C-alpha angles and dihedrals in degrees: 000000000000090000091054093049091052091049091049092051090048090051094049091049089051095045092048090049092049092048090050092047094050092049091044088054091051094044091048091053090055091046090055089061093058112144094014129115128203136191124234149171144214109266098172130019120162098181119080092235096053095091091050094046088055096050110133137032109327115210135166118202121192094215115163130025129183131163091270104025143050119189117201116182111211105209121196112184108299092343109105096165103111133076129172112219120198117188135176118245131187088256101039137292131332128208119203130177110224109198122185140179119241089265092058096253120132120270117232089246106052142120092040118144138086152229138285110265099187136031093261119188136282085261103038134040126179127204124197121211115267128222094263090055090051091052093047099041110020093187089057096052091108098040120139114198121193137188128194129192122192104171112230090014120051154331118213129199110192137177126191129174113216117238090009133086092245113132128157123176131175122182126200124202107234093184093077122040115208136205110291113243124219120298117281115263111277093021119118 
């Protein structure tokens, strides 16, 4: 009995360490892109309005990095209202969507997102919708967002809605940085 508890404790320590290492690798890849911008395009959009939503030049900008937060504005044409915010938590990583008006004030629909629910990989992390998201956007209560980083190749932002046919995927070309647009609304 004691031996099995010791083995279980060792397993949990190793598993936690592996998870932290995989998420640290993912985090460090994003950090290495600080200050750079990349163009992208919609590769999958299952809703009729997805193509219209993505009308205009699409650019991600790894703008601001601290030890606990990475801010990535997601520009679409002249709309600079969206920023992906990835933070470290004691249990993994968190993705939030910071939406602002042109004057910098919060949009009514902002700060939705979720936390990693598995160790992921050094390339891909997935985030399940949190309780706040489900209360703010009931249709999004079962959302899974994902991000992928393959340095020199691509960055992916993805949304899927469990048990529905909702899928949205944007890919950015990390092989060619582009000119950084204006700051996202609300950023200074």
